[in-house]
N, C-alpha and C positions, 0 to 999 in steps of 0.2 A: 423286263424281267425283274422280279423281286427276289433278292438274295435272302437266304435264311439268316436270321439274326441269332448269333451265338454269343455267349457271355464267358469271359475268362473267370477263373476262380476269384481273382482280385476284384473284378468288376462286381461280382455278386456280393462279396464281403463288403466292399465300399458302399454299395447301394443299400444293403441291410443296415449298416452302421449309420448311414446318413438319411435313412427313411426316404429313399428314392424308389418309387414303384417302377416296375418294368413298363407299365403303361406310359409313363412320362418319357422314359428312354426311347421307346419305340415311336412315340409321337414325334420326338425330336429328330430321330433318324429319318423318318418318312417325310416330315415336313419341317425342316429347320428354318429358323428365321434368317440365319446366315451360317456360313462355314468359313474356316480358315485352316491353313496348314499348321501342323504341330511343329513348333520350332525345334523340339528335342528329338523328333523321330520323323524322318522324311516319308515314311510309309503311312504315318498316321494323319488323320484329319480330325479337327475339332468341329463339332456340330453344336449349335446353340439354339435355344428356343425359350421364349418367355412362358413361364408356367403360371397360369391364372390361379390355380389352387394355392400357390405360394406367393400371393400378392405381386405377381408379375416378375419375380426374380428369375434369372436366367439359369437354365440347366445347361451344363457343358457335358457333352458326351464325346469321349475320345475313342475313335474306332479305326480299324484297318479293313478295307474292302478288298476281297479277292474275287476271282471268278466264281467261286463256290459259295461264299458267305460274307456277311458283315460281322466282324468280330469286335465286340464291345470290350475295350480295355479298362475304362473307368467312367464314372458319371458322378457329378456333384453339382450343387447349386453354387454358382460363381458370382460372388458379390460384385466383382469389378468388371464383369463382362459388358462390353459395349461394341457394337458393330464398327468396323473400321471404314 
């Protein structure tokens, strides 16, 4: 079952300011290279994916999944991201 992807106002603002298209966010959510728990919020998970269009830099998408949807909290290119 595919959950609907919804964006918080903060996520949309951050994506616009950081030039992160929804396409990259949705690609990361659907096919992450790796995931990890968010240490600040036990309900949130960090999804990472290498973005070819950005010279392989990693996009970090922080989200919360519920039975109804996948809620995107923020998204940005993370210079220090490395799989653990």
